[in-house]
VEXDREN-2710 file (C-alpha; in Angstrom, 1 decimal):
% VEXDREN-2710
k/r/px/py/pz
1/MET/141.7/237.0/8.8
2/ASP/140.2/236.7/12.3
3/ILE/142.1/233.9/14.1
4/ASN/139.1/233.1/16.3
5/LYS/136.9/232.8/13.2
6/SER/139.5/230.4/11.6
7/ILE/139.6/228.2/14.7
8/ASP/135.8/228.1/14.8
9/THR/135.9/227.0/11.1
10/PHE/138.4/224.3/12.0
11/ASP/136.2/223.2/15.0
12/VAL/133.1/222.9/12.7
13/MET/135.1/220.8/10.1
14/ALA/136.5/218.6/12.9
15/ALA/133.0/218.0/14.3
16/ASP/131.8/217.1/10.8
17/LEU/134.7/214.6/10.5
18/LEU/133.9/212.9/13.8
19/SER/130.3/212.6/12.8
20/TYR/131.3/211.2/9.4
21/LEU/133.5/208.6/11.1
22/SER/130.6/207.5/13.3
23/ARG/128.3/207.1/10.2
24/ILE/130.7/204.9/8.3
25/GLY/131.2/202.5/11.2
26/PHE/134.3/203.6/13.1
27/LYS/134.4/202.3/16.7
28/LYS/134.2/204.7/19.6
29/THR/137.8/204.1/20.6
30/ALA/139.0/205.0/17.1
31/ILE/136.8/208.2/17.1
32/ASN/138.2/209.2/20.5
33/ARG/141.7/208.7/19.1
34/TYR/140.9/211.1/16.2
35/ARG/139.3/213.6/18.7
36/ASN/142.4/213.6/20.8
37/SER/144.6/214.1/17.7
38/ILE/142.4/217.0/16.5
39/ASN/142.8/218.7/19.9
40/ARG/146.6/218.4/19.6
41/ILE/146.5/219.8/16.1
42/LYS/144.4/222.7/17.3
43/THR/146.9/223.3/20.2
44/HIS/149.8/223.2/17.8
45/MET/148.1/225.7/15.5
46/GLU/147.7/228.1/18.4
47/GLN/151.3/227.7/19.5
48/GLU/152.5/228.3/15.9
49/GLY/150.2/231.2/15.4
50/LYS/148.5/229.5/12.4
51/ILE/145.1/230.8/11.5
52/ALA/144.1/228.1/9.0
53/PHE/144.5/224.4/8.7
54/ASN/145.9/223.4/5.3
55/SER/148.5/221.1/3.8
56/GLU/151.3/223.3/5.1
57/THR/149.9/223.3/8.7
58/CYS/149.5/219.6/8.5
59/SER/153.1/219.1/7.4
60/ARG/154.4/221.3/10.2
61/PHE/152.4/219.3/12.7
62/VAL/153.8/216.0/11.3
63/GLU/157.4/217.5/11.5
64/HIS/156.7/218.4/15.1
65/LEU/155.7/214.8/15.8
66/THR/158.6/213.1/14.0
67/GLY/161.5/215.5/14.8
68/ASN/164.6/214.0/13.4
69/SER/163.3/210.4/13.5
70/ALA/162.4/208.3/10.4
71/TYR/158.8/207.2/10.2
72/GLN/159.7/203.5/10.7
73/ASP/161.4/204.4/14.0
74/LEU/158.3/206.0/15.5
75/ASN/156.2/204.2/18.0
76/ARG/152.6/203.2/17.4
77/ARG/151.1/206.3/19.0
78/GLU/153.1/208.6/16.9
79/LYS/152.3/206.8/13.7
80/ASP/148.6/207.0/14.7
81/GLU/148.9/210.7/15.2
82/ILE/150.4/211.2/11.7
83/ARG/147.6/209.0/10.3
84/CYS/144.9/211.0/12.0
85/ALA/146.4/214.4/10.8
86/ASN/146.4/213.1/7.2
87/VAL/142.8/212.0/7.6
88/VAL/141.8/215.5/8.9
89/LEU/143.5/217.1/5.9
90/GLU/141.9/214.6/3.4
91/TYR/138.4/215.2/4.8
92/GLN/138.9/219.0/4.6
93/LEU/139.9/218.7/0.9
94/THR/137.5/216.0/-0.3
95/GLY/134.6/215.8/2.3
96/SER/135.3/212.1/2.7
97/ILE/138.1/209.6/3.5
98/ALA/138.0/207.6/0.3
99/PHE/140.9/205.2/1.0
100/ARG/139.9/204.3/4.5
101/THR/136.1/204.2/4.3
102/ILE/134.8/201.2/6.2
103/ARG/131.2/200.2/6.8
104/LYS/130.2/197.4/9.1
105/ASN/127.1/196.8/7.1
106/LYS/128.3/195.8/3.6
107/THR/124.7/195.6/2.2
108/LEU/123.4/198.3/-0.1
109/TYR/120.8/200.6/1.5
110/GLY/118.4/203.4/0.7
111/LYS/117.1/204.5/-2.7
112/ILE/120.6/204.6/-4.2
113/GLY/121.4/201.2/-2.9
114/SER/118.1/199.9/-4.4
115/THR/119.0/201.4/-7.7
116/ILE/122.5/199.8/-7.6
117/SER/120.9/196.4/-6.7
118/GLU/118.6/196.6/-9.7
119/TYR/121.6/197.3/-11.9
120/LEU/123.6/194.4/-10.5
121/SER/120.5/192.1/-11.1
122/TYR/120.5/193.3/-14.7
123/ARG/124.2/192.5/-15.0
124/LYS/123.6/189.1/-13.5
125/SER/120.9/188.3/-16.1
126/ARG/123.5/188.9/-18.8
127/ASN/125.7/186.1/-17.3
128/ILE/128.3/188.4/-15.8
129/SER/130.6/186.5/-13.4
130/ILE/130.1/186.6/-9.7
131/SER/133.5/188.1/-9.1
132/THR/132.9/190.9/-11.5
133/LEU/129.5/191.6/-9.9
134/GLU/131.1/191.7/-6.5
135/GLY/133.6/194.2/-7.8
136/ASN/130.9/196.4/-9.3
137/GLN/129.0/196.4/-6.0
138/LEU/132.1/197.5/-4.1
139/TYR/132.9/200.3/-6.4
140/LEU/129.3/201.6/-6.7
141/GLN/128.9/201.3/-3.0
142/ARG/131.7/203.8/-2.6
143/LEU/129.8/206.1/-4.9
144/GLN/126.7/205.6/-2.7
145/ASP/128.7/206.5/0.4
146/PHE/130.1/209.6/-1.2
147/LEU/126.7/210.8/-2.3
148/GLU/125.1/210.0/1.0
149/ASN/127.8/212.0/2.8
150/HIS/127.0/214.9/0.6
151/GLY/123.3/214.8/1.3
152/ILE/122.2/213.0/-1.9
153/THR/119.9/210.1/-1.3
154/ASP/118.4/209.7/-4.8
155/ILE/120.4/208.9/-7.9
156/LYS/118.0/211.1/-9.9
157/ASN/119.4/214.2/-8.1
158/ILE/123.1/213.5/-9.1
159/SER/124.8/216.4/-10.9
160/GLN/127.8/216.8/-13.1
161/SER/129.6/218.4/-10.2
162/ASP/128.9/215.4/-7.9
163/ILE/130.3/213.0/-10.4
164/LEU/133.5/215.0/-11.0
165/SER/134.0/215.4/-7.2
166/PHE/133.6/211.7/-6.7
167/ILE/136.1/210.9/-9.4
168/LYS/138.5/213.4/-7.9
169/SER/138.2/211.7/-4.5
170/LEU/139.6/208.4/-6.0
171/SER/143.1/209.8/-6.2
172/PHE/144.1/207.9/-3.0
173/TYR/143.4/204.5/-4.6
174/SER/145.8/202.4/-6.7
175/LYS/145.7/202.8/-10.5
176/GLY/144.0/199.4/-10.9
177/THR/141.2/200.3/-8.4
178/ILE/140.7/203.7/-10.1
179/HIS/140.5/202.0/-13.5
180/CYS/137.9/199.4/-12.3
181/THR/135.9/202.1/-10.5
182/LEU/135.7/204.3/-13.6
183/SER/134.7/201.3/-15.7
184/ALA/131.9/200.5/-13.2
185/LEU/130.7/204.1/-13.2
186/ARG/130.5/204.2/-17.1
187/GLY/128.4/201.1/-17.2
188/PHE/126.1/202.2/-14.3
189/PHE/125.4/205.7/-15.8
190/ARG/124.8/204.2/-19.2
191/TYR/122.3/201.8/-17.7
192/LEU/120.5/204.6/-15.8
193/HIS/120.1/206.6/-19.0
194/ASP/118.9/203.6/-21.0
195/ILE/116.1/202.8/-18.6
196/GLY/115.1/206.5/-18.4
197/MET/116.1/207.2/-14.8
198/LEU/118.6/209.9/-15.9
199/LYS/117.9/212.3/-18.7
200/VAL/121.6/212.8/-19.4
201/ASP/124.0/209.9/-20.1
202/TRP/126.6/211.0/-17.6
203/SER/128.9/208.2/-18.7
204/TYR/130.6/210.7/-21.1
205/LEU/131.9/212.5/-18.0
206/VAL/133.9/209.5/-16.8
207/PRO/137.4/209.7/-18.2
208/LYS/139.2/206.8/-19.8
209/ASP/142.5/206.4/-17.9
210/GLY/144.4/204.2/-20.4
211/TYR/145.4/201.9/-17.6
212/LYS/147.0/198.6/-18.7
213/LYS/147.6/196.0/-16.1
214/GLU/151.2/195.1/-15.9
215/VAL/151.6/191.3/-16.3
216/LYS/154.1/190.1/-13.8
217/LEU/156.4/187.2/-14.4
218/PRO/154.8/184.1/-12.8
219/THR/156.5/182.7/-9.7
220/THR/157.7/179.1/-10.1
221/TYR/159.5/176.5/-8.1
222/GLU/161.9/173.7/-9.3
223/LYS/160.8/170.1/-9.2
224/ASP/163.0/169.2/-6.3
225/GLU/161.5/172.2/-4.4
226/ILE/158.0/170.9/-5.0
227/GLU/159.1/167.4/-3.8
228/SER/160.7/168.8/-0.7
229/ILE/157.4/170.7/0.1
230/LEU/155.5/167.4/-0.1
231/LYS/158.1/165.6/2.1
232/ALA/157.7/168.3/4.7
233/VAL/154.1/167.2/5.4
234/ASP/153.7/164.9/8.4
235/ARG/151.1/162.4/7.1
236/GLY/150.9/160.7/10.5
237/ASN/148.1/163.0/11.7
238/PRO/144.7/164.1/10.3
239/LYS/145.8/167.6/9.4
240/GLY/148.9/166.2/7.5
241/LYS/146.8/163.7/5.6
242/ARG/144.4/166.5/4.5
243/ASP/147.2/169.0/3.7
244/TYR/149.1/166.4/1.6
245/ALA/146.1/165.8/-0.6
246/ILE/145.5/169.5/-1.0
247/ILE/149.1/170.3/-2.0
248/LEU/149.0/167.4/-4.5
249/LEU/145.9/168.8/-6.2
250/ALA/147.6/172.2/-6.6
251/ALA/151.0/170.9/-7.6
252/ARG/150.1/168.0/-9.9
253/LEU/146.8/169.3/-11.4
254/GLY/147.2/173.1/-11.0
255/LEU/143.8/173.5/-9.3
256/ARG/143.1/176.9/-7.9
257/SER/142.5/177.2/-4.2
258/SER/138.8/178.3/-4.8
259/ASP/138.2/175.0/-6.6
260/ILE/140.0/172.9/-4.0
261/CYS/137.9/174.5/-1.2
262/LYS/134.6/173.8/-3.0
263/MET/135.5/170.3/-4.3
264/LYS/132.6/167.9/-3.4
265/PHE/132.4/164.1/-3.4
266/GLU/130.3/164.3/-6.6
267/ASN/133.3/165.9/-8.4
268/ILE/135.4/162.7/-8.1
269/LEU/134.4/160.0/-10.6
270/TRP/136.3/157.0/-9.1
271/GLU/135.3/154.5/-11.7
272/GLN/136.5/156.7/-14.6
273/ASN/139.5/158.0/-12.6
274/LEU/138.5/161.6/-13.3
275/ILE/138.0/164.8/-11.4
276/VAL/135.2/166.8/-13.0
277/LEU/134.2/170.2/-11.8
278/THR/133.1/173.7/-12.9
279/GLN/135.7/176.3/-12.1
280/GLN/134.6/179.1/-9.8
281/LYS/136.7/181.8/-11.5
282/THR/135.8/181.0/-15.2
283/ALA/132.6/178.9/-14.9
284/LYS/134.3/176.5/-17.3
285/ARG/133.8/172.8/-16.9
286/ILE/137.1/170.8/-16.7
287/GLU/138.0/167.1/-16.6
288/LEU/141.3/166.2/-15.0
289/PRO/142.9/162.8/-14.5
290/LEU/142.6/161.3/-11.0
291/LEU/146.3/160.5/-10.7
292/PRO/147.0/157.4/-8.5
293/GLU/149.0/159.4/-5.9
294/ILE/146.2/162.0/-5.7
295/GLY/143.5/159.3/-5.5
296/ASN/145.4/157.4/-2.8
297/SER/146.0/160.6/-0.8
298/ILE/142.3/161.5/-0.9
299/ILE/141.3/158.0/0.2
300/ASP/143.8/158.1/3.0
301/TYR/142.3/161.4/4.2
302/LEU/138.7/160.2/3.9
303/LYS/139.3/156.9/5.7
304/TYR/141.6/158.0/8.5
305/ALA/141.4/161.7/8.9
306/ARG/138.3/163.5/7.7
307/PRO/135.9/164.4/10.6
308/HIS/132.5/162.7/10.6
309/SER/130.3/165.3/8.8
310/GLU/127.4/165.4/6.5
311/SER/129.0/168.3/4.6
312/PRO/129.2/167.6/0.8
313/TYR/132.6/169.3/0.7
314/ILE/135.7/167.0/0.9
315/PHE/138.2/169.2/2.7
316/LEU/137.1/170.3/6.2
317/HIS/138.7/172.0/9.2
318/VAL/140.2/169.6/11.7
319/ASN/138.4/171.4/14.6
320/PRO/134.7/171.6/15.4
321/ARG/132.4/172.8/13.7
322/TYR/134.2/171.0/10.8
323/GLU/133.3/173.6/8.1
324/ARG/134.8/173.6/4.7
325/LEU/138.1/175.3/4.1
326/GLN/138.3/178.9/2.8
327/GLU/140.9/180.2/0.2
328/PRO/143.1/182.0/2.8
329/THR/143.4/178.7/4.7
330/ILE/144.7/176.9/1.6
331/HIS/147.3/179.7/1.1
332/SER/148.4/179.3/4.7
333/ILE/148.7/175.5/4.4
334/VAL/151.0/175.8/1.3
335/SER/153.0/178.6/2.8
336/GLN/153.5/176.6/6.0
337/TYR/155.1/173.7/4.3
338/MET/157.2/175.8/2.0
339/ARG/158.8/177.3/5.0
340/GLN/159.2/174.0/6.7
341/ALA/160.9/172.7/3.6
342/GLY/163.4/175.5/3.8
343/ILE/162.8/176.8/0.3
344/HIS/165.4/179.4/-0.5
345/ASN/164.4/183.1/-0.8
346/ILE/160.8/182.4/-0.1
347/ASN/160.0/185.8/1.3
348/GLN/160.9/187.4/-2.1
349/LYS/158.6/185.1/-4.0
350/LYS/154.9/184.3/-4.2
351/HIS/154.4/181.3/-1.8
352/GLY/150.9/180.2/-2.1
353/PRO/149.0/177.5/-4.1
354/HIS/149.0/179.7/-7.2
355/ALA/152.7/179.5/-7.3
356/LEU/152.3/175.7/-7.5
357/ARG/149.9/176.2/-10.5
358/HIS/152.5/178.3/-12.2
359/SER/155.2/175.7/-11.6
360/LEU/153.0/173.0/-13.2
361/ALA/152.7/175.2/-16.3
362/GLY/156.5/175.5/-16.4
363/PHE/157.0/171.8/-16.1
364/LEU/154.6/171.2/-19.0
365/LEU/156.4/173.7/-21.1
366/GLU/159.7/172.0/-20.4
367/LYS/158.2/168.8/-21.8
368/LYS/157.2/170.7/-25.0
369/THR/153.5/170.3/-24.3
370/PRO/151.5/172.3/-26.8
371/LEU/150.0/175.5/-25.6
372/PRO/146.3/174.4/-26.2
373/VAL/146.9/171.3/-24.0
374/ILE/148.4/173.4/-21.2
375/SER/145.4/175.7/-21.5
376/GLU/143.0/172.7/-21.1
377/VAL/144.9/171.4/-18.1
378/LEU/144.9/174.8/-16.3
379/GLY/141.2/175.4/-17.3
380/HIS/141.9/178.7/-19.2
381/THR/139.1/179.9/-21.3
382/ASN/141.5/180.7/-24.2
383/THR/145.2/180.3/-25.0
384/GLU/145.8/184.0/-24.6
385/SER/145.8/183.5/-20.8
386/THR/148.3/180.7/-21.1
387/LYS/150.8/182.6/-23.3
388/THR/152.0/184.5/-20.2
389/TYR/153.8/181.3/-19.2
390/LEU/155.9/181.4/-22.3
391/ARG/158.1/183.9/-20.5
392/ILE/159.2/181.4/-18.0
393/ASP/160.3/178.8/-20.6
394/MET/164.0/179.9/-20.5
395/GLU/165.3/177.1/-22.7
396/SER/163.0/178.0/-25.5
397/LEU/163.7/181.7/-25.1
398/ARG/167.4/181.1/-25.4
399/GLN/166.7/179.5/-28.8
400/CYS/165.1/182.8/-29.9
401/ALA/168.1/184.9/-28.8
402/LEU/170.0/186.8/-31.5
403/LYS/173.7/187.0/-31.6
404/VAL/174.9/190.5/-30.7
405/PRO/177.1/191.8/-33.5
406/SER/180.7/192.9/-32.7
407/LEU/181.0/196.6/-31.8
408/TYR/183.4/197.3/-34.7
409/THR/181.2/196.4/-37.6
410/PRO/179.4/198.4/-40.4
411/LEU/176.2/197.9/-38.5
412/TYR/177.2/200.3/-35.8
413/GLU/178.7/202.8/-38.3
414/ARG/175.3/203.3/-40.0
415/GLY/172.4/205.5/-38.9
416/ARG/171.6/205.7/-35.2
417/TYR/174.3/203.3/-34.0
418/ARG/177.1/205.7/-35.2
419/ASN/178.7/207.6/-32.3
420/ASP/179.7/210.9/-33.8
END
């Protein structure tokens, strides 16, 4: 093979990559970093006498950068070099960079975007949850980006080869993301066929991956740890008064951070001593008791700490513009006081508001609270979601344990237990 021709081919591919990075929203500084890395790859290929850029050439270049050093011991520039080299290889193999694709404008665009928007509106009319719709948009927008980068601007022009190529490009994602993307694709193609936009129902092309989400053991904290977290809050200042009420809502009632953020004055029925709201995640209406300590903490915050604001939301930032809190802020608040309380081994455990919710479920199980009652308290749509907490009820699990028979018994001398 002509070495000059190979280098020219590499130059064309590299130019296409830099143009692609610009289209998907990379900043000029990042693009320049990739351009410099490409030049160094090209120089290394010439020094090594390599006539083609492939996975072997990429590996040799990475080895040249790292030498005998471990990746974690490299400096930032060297790590960026390796990242750029891997991106160059990925683009050469797939025509996109699926696992790093970013776009400043997150809205759907063009003919394909319009088609996706119509599909999402259809899904919304069938009472699909907001979180599911947002996920569908994210996964289908990746399809849109892939098609646009391959010169396809109308979904009617999609082919079997395009679909299979896009599915192949998903290999860089996690198993969960791949599963959700495939599911979104099946629904989208089925819809397009049903409305007559596609003559062929391409959903049959989308494989079923057999993915099953691994249910992790919920993180819980002991009662004394919860109390030490509450004691760590300095209630002598506005922020502390707000944070104390927030932590109580998560620890005593198991409210999710999304519901705490969006709690309004109308959700508290003072005369009935109730908190009534519709959960953001499940759209289920729940009624919870306004416990005295929670009610008193909210009153303390409203009277002496909450900024003067016309906002209907209860919990606001302490600094101007006094906007309502967002979920990441709730997580930071809880994590802050967990660390101040000196909770043991916190870095190896979940340490946000959801851990307080899990802990409440554990306390209720200790009190032999029936599963349907726990389900109502936590606002689950059915008891199946609540059953996962049975695994943290160690006392009840011990009662289910079977005694292990002695080694020298007829049981081990029969069948598969016999050691011949």
